[in-house]
N, C-alpha and C positions, 0 to 999 in steps of 0.2 A: 571558463566555459562551465558554470554550474547549472545544475538542473533546478527547476522550480516544481513544487508539488501543489496540486489543487485537488479539492474534494468534490465529487459529484454530490448533488442534493441528497440522494439516497444514502451514500457513504457517510456523509456528515450527520445525517439522522441516526444511523447505526452507531457512529462513534459516540454520540451524546448519550446513548442508551447504556453504554459500558460504565463500569466503575471508574472512579477518579484515577486510581492507580494505573489502570489499563490505558486510559485516555493519555495520561502523561507519558507512559512508556511508548506508546505508539507515535505520539508527536515528537518525542525525543529522538526516536529512531529515525523518523523522516527528516528531522532537522540536522541531526549530526552525521548520519550516514548517507541517505539518499540524495539530499539537497547539496551536499558539499563535495561529492565525488564526481569524477569525470564520466563514470559509467555506472548507473544505478543497477545494471545487470549483475554486477559483482556480488550483490547481497542477496539477490533473489533467485528464483527458478521460474522457467516458463511453464505454464499450464498446458495440459493436453486435452484431447477430445473435444467436448462442447465448449471449453473455455480456452481453446487454442487462440494464441495471439495476446493473451493477458499474462501478467507476471504476478507471482505471489512472494510476499516477504513474510518472515516468521519472527514474531515478537512474543516470546514465551508461549503461552497457549493460545495466543491470537494470531490471526492472519490478516494481512493486508493485500487485497487483490487490486492490481493497477493496470492501466493501459500506458505503454511508454510511447510518447510522441516525439520521435527523434528529430524531425524538422523543426519543432518549437522548443525542444529541450524542456518538455513537461512531463511529469509523472502524474497521471490523472487516476486518483484513488476512486475505485468504482464500488468497492465493498470492504467492510471491516467487520470482523466478528470473531467468536471463539471457534477453534478449529473443528469442533463437532458439528457446527451449524453453517459454516461459511460457504461450503461447496454445494449446498442444496438449492 
């Protein structure tokens, strides 16, 4: 019962703007941790206030903001970026 991750169009565009090392680190994190575990909540934290209902994962100085769809076992990546810009 593994989870699958998918990128929203906006998040995919943001990922492509990052440097090659950051892209690889983020994809490796999603492949090795989130997609292979029974519960992707183990690796992230829930967001609060305006972003309530979303989860964030930390990969170095970068953040991955996701929506977890329990009934479909999908982690939908809605934003990817540097920690100083991601929550704006």
